C-alpha positions in Angstrom: 86.2 103.1 121.1 86.4 106.3 119.1 89.4 107.1 116.8 90.5 109.6 119.4 90.5 107.0 122.2 92.4 104.5 120.0 95.0 107.1 119.1 95.3 108.0 122.7 95.8 104.3 123.7 98.6 104.0 121.1 100.2 107.2 122.4 100.1 105.9 125.9 101.7 102.6 124.7 104.6 104.7 123.4 103.9 105.1 119.7 104.3 108.7 118.8 101.0 109.0 116.9 100.0 112.6 116.2 96.7 113.3 118.1 95.3 114.9 114.9 95.6 111.6 113.0 92.3 110.6 114.6 90.7 113.4 112.6 91.7 111.7 109.3 89.6 108.6 110.2 85.9 108.1 109.9 84.0 109.3 112.9 82.7 105.9 114.0 83.7 103.2 116.5 87.1 101.7 115.7 89.8 99.5 117.2 93.5 100.1 117.9 94.2 97.8 114.9 92.0 100.0 112.7 94.3 102.9 113.6 97.5 100.9 113.0 96.1 99.8 109.6 95.2 103.4 108.8 98.7 104.6 109.8 100.2 101.9 107.6 98.2 102.8 104.6 98.2 106.6 105.2 99.7 108.8 102.5 99.1 112.4 103.3 97.7 114.4 100.3 98.1 111.3 98.1 102.0 111.6 98.2 104.4 109.1 99.7 105.4 110.4 103.1 109.0 111.3 103.9 110.9 108.4 105.7 111.1 110.2 109.0 107.3 110.9 109.1 106.0 107.4 108.4 105.4 105.3 111.5 103.8 102.1 110.4 104.3 100.2 107.2 101.4 98.0 105.9 102.6 95.1 103.9 100.1 93.0 101.9 101.3 89.5 101.6 99.7 88.9 98.3 101.5 91.3 95.9 100.2 92.8 92.7 103.6 93.8 91.4 105.4 90.5 91.6 108.6 91.7 89.9 109.1 94.4 92.5 107.6 93.0 95.7 110.9 93.1 97.6 111.8 96.5 96.2 108.5 97.7 97.6 109.2 96.0 100.9 112.7 97.5 101.2 111.2 101.0 100.4 108.6 100.5 103.1 111.2 99.5 105.7 113.3 102.5 104.7 110.3 104.7 105.2 109.9 103.7 108.9 113.5 103.3 110.0 115.1 106.8 110.0 118.5 105.4 110.8 119.0 103.7 107.5 119.2 104.7 103.9 118.4 101.9 101.5 119.5 102.4 97.9 120.5 100.6 94.7 117.8 97.9 95.2 117.9 95.1 92.6 115.8 92.0 92.2 116.9 88.9 90.4 114.1 86.7 89.2 116.3 84.4 87.1 115.9 81.5 89.5 112.1 81.4 89.2 110.4 78.6 87.3 107.3 78.7 85.1 105.3 76.4 87.4 104.6 76.2 91.1 105.9 73.1 92.9 103.1 72.0 95.2 105.1 69.1 96.7 106.2 71.3 99.6 104.4 73.7 101.7 104.3 76.6 101.1 104.5 75.9 97.3 107.3 77.5 95.5 108.2 78.5 91.9 112.0 78.5 92.4 114.3 81.0 94.0 114.5 84.8 93.8 116.9 87.2 95.3 117.3 90.9 96.0 120.3 93.0 96.8 120.7 96.6 98.1 122.9 99.0 99.9 122.0 99.9 103.5 123.9 102.9 104.7 126.4 102.1 101.9 126.9 98.4 103.0 126.0 95.8 100.4 123.5 93.1 101.3 122.0 90.2 99.4 119.2 87.8 100.3 118.0 84.7 98.4 114.5 83.3 99.2 112.1 80.6 98.0 109.8 82.3 95.5 106.1 81.9 96.4 104.6 83.3 93.2 102.7 86.4 94.1 103.0 85.8 97.9 105.6 87.6 100.0 108.1 85.4 101.7 108.2 86.5 105.4 111.8 85.4 105.7 112.7 88.7 104.1 111.5 90.4 107.4 113.9 88.2 109.5 116.7 89.1 107.1 116.0 92.9 107.5 116.0 92.5 111.3 119.5 91.1 111.0 120.5 93.9 108.7 119.3 96.5 111.2 121.2 94.8 114.0 124.4 94.8 111.8 123.8 98.5 111.1 123.6 99.2 114.9 120.1 100.6 114.7 118.8 101.7 118.1 115.4 100.0 117.9 113.8 97.0 116.2 111.0 96.0 113.9 107.7 94.9 115.4 105.6 92.7 113.0 101.9 92.3 113.6 100.0 90.0 111.3 96.5 91.2 110.4 93.8 89.3 108.5 92.3 92.6 107.5 95.2 93.2 105.1 96.1 89.6 104.6 99.5 90.7 105.6 101.6 92.5 108.2 101.8 95.9 110.0 105.4 96.7 110.7 106.7 99.5 113.0 110.1 100.4 114.4 110.3 101.0 118.1 112.1 100.2 121.3 111.4 97.0 123.3 109.2 98.8 125.9 106.9 100.3 123.2 106.7 97.1 121.3 105.7 95.2 124.5 103.1 97.9 125.4 101.5 97.8 121.9 101.4 94.0 121.8 99.8 94.0 125.3 97.3 96.7 124.2 96.3 94.6 121.2 96.0 91.4 123.3 94.0 93.2 126.0 91.6 94.7 123.5 91.0 91.4 121.9 92.2 92.5 118.5 92.4 90.0 115.7 96.1 89.8 115.1 98.8 87.1 114.8 102.4 87.7 116.0 
C-alpha cells in the first residue's frame, strides 16, 4: 500500500495520525508497521517533539546509553501520555556486577533501579539488569503507574523485529483492538 493508504488505515483504526504525515515518508509501497515505526522515530525538524504531539514511541531493546536507558524510556513514555508529567528521574546502577551471569535466562549482571515523580507522586522500580538490553518488566511497571495515576487510556506495546524492540502508543481499548486487528489482517511482522 502507499504511505497515504497506510496512514488512512491507521486513522480509520482510531489513531489520530495527521494525514500529512504520509508526505514525510518515501513515496514507495509501505506497510502499516512502516508508518508506526516512522511515527515512533519521527522528530520534526530534528527537534524532540512536545509531549502532546508525539503519538508513538519507538523503543530499541538494545540500548547504546546503558547508564540512562530507563531515563530515556521514561522520557519516551512521558512524550506519548499527555496526562502525566514525569520528573526527577534517577537511575541507580550500584547493584550491577562486572560480569554477566549466564546461569539463568535471560542473563543478568545484577540489579538496577530507577526512581521518578509522576504527577508529583514518587515511584521506584528495581529490575534485573540485562547489560545493554532493556528489561521489558519496566513497561509493565509503567502500566501500573498509569493506572494508579487514573490515566484515561492505556499503553499498547507492539514488538517489532525491524527495531529489535517495541512500538508503544497510548490509546483507548477500542483503538488498541482496531490497530492490533489491522496489523494481524495485513500480515505485519510483529509480536505482541
